N, C-alpha and C positions, 0 to 999 in steps of 0.2 A: 964243572958247573958245581953244585953243592945237593947236599938231602937235606929237606925240609923235615923235621918231626912233629906230628900232629896226634891230639889225643884219639885214639883208636875207637875208644866208646861214644865219641861225640859225634853229632852230624847227621846229614840225611841219611836216610835208610834207603840204600837201592838194593831191590831184592835180588839174591843170586849173583851179586856184582862180584863179590870174590870168592865164591863156590870154585875149589878147585876144580880144573878141566874147563871152564867156560869159555868156551870159544868166541862169545861175543862180547867180553868184558871190556875189549877195547871199542868197540863200536859203542857200548851203554855209556862209556865215559865221555867221548865224543858228544854223544847226546844230551848226556848231562852238562856239560859246558855250555852247549849252545842253549839248553833249557834254562838256565840261569841267567841268560841275556847275554853272553858273550860272543855269539856269532857263530862262525864256522872255522876257527882260526886253522891254520896249517900246522896243526901238531900231531902226532901219533902217542898212541899210550899203549903201554905193556903192563899186565899185573902178575906179579910174583908174590903170591902169598899175601901179607897186608901193605908191601910195599907196591907203589905205583911209578913207572917210569915215563917222563914224558918229553918227548925230542920233536924239533922243528923249529921254525922261525917264525917270529912276530914282529911287528912293527914299532912297539914299545915295552918300557920297561914295566909300565903300568898294567899292559895287557899281559905281560909275561907274569907278574906276580898275581893278579885278578884268577888267572888260569889253574896255577899254582894252589890257592885258597879254594877253588872250586872242586879241586880235584882231592886236596887234603881233607877238605871239610865234610868228608861222607863217613858215615858209619863203617869200620872195619878197616879203615886205610891209617895205617901208623907213620907212613913216612911217604914223601914223594922225592925222586931222585930227579931233578932240575936239568935237563939237558937241553934246553930249550935257548937259541940264540937272539939276541936284537939287533933288527936291521936297521933301527933308528938311531937317533945319537944316544949315547949312553949317558943316564942320570943317575944319581945317588938313589940307591935302591932303599924303600921303605923298612922301616922295622916291622916286626910281627910281635903282636900280643895275645895271648890266651886269656878269655873271657872266664872270670871266676865267680863262683856263686854270688849274686847279689851286684854284681857289676852292672853300671850304667855306661852309655856311651859319656855322658856326662862326667863321670869317677873318673874315667880312663884318660878323658881329656885332661881333667884337673892332675892326674899323676904324670900324663907325659908333657903336656904342654904349660902345667902350672896354671889353668885357665878352664873352668868349667863348660864355659860358653863356646869354646871352639869344639865339641862333640859334633857338629855338622861337617868339620873338616873330615873325621874320621868316618862319618856316614857316607858323604861324597866320595870317598877315597873309595869305599867297599860297595858302591853301586855297581852293577845291578845284583851283586850277592845279597844286600841287604835290601829289603823292601820298606822297611820302617824303622827308624832309629830305636824303638822300644823292642824289637824285635832280634835280639840276640839271646844267644843261650851259653851255658857252662860248657866249656871245653872248645867252643869256636874258635879259631884263629882269624885275627881281623888284622889288616894292612893299618900302618900308622904312618902318614908320609911327613917328612921334615917339615 
């Protein structure tokens, strides 16, 4: 599959997640995925330093991408090794964009689609990871659907 890079210093802080020897790291990651609104997917995770490896099977490419983002947008995670398989139809994978200081969804939409008014497409593609279009932060990685 592939390895996705993330901004290690950005993201939600989960206390002790990446502490060496944390026997509960895998369970904490599953709880985090569930807490952000992605349910309880059939995935397993392991932590090795600042890298998270995720395995398992999900129904759609969208679900897979959202799980990767939920795991990667955690402070201290530098990369996510994607070993997830998709059981449903294969579709074109989304692009990923890292939010820069001063970015808004409208500005990102203008850059990627040529139309600032398509910001809602990006917002919807990142739900439930985003709760509001104005609540993005530098270093966060977002899905950009075709």
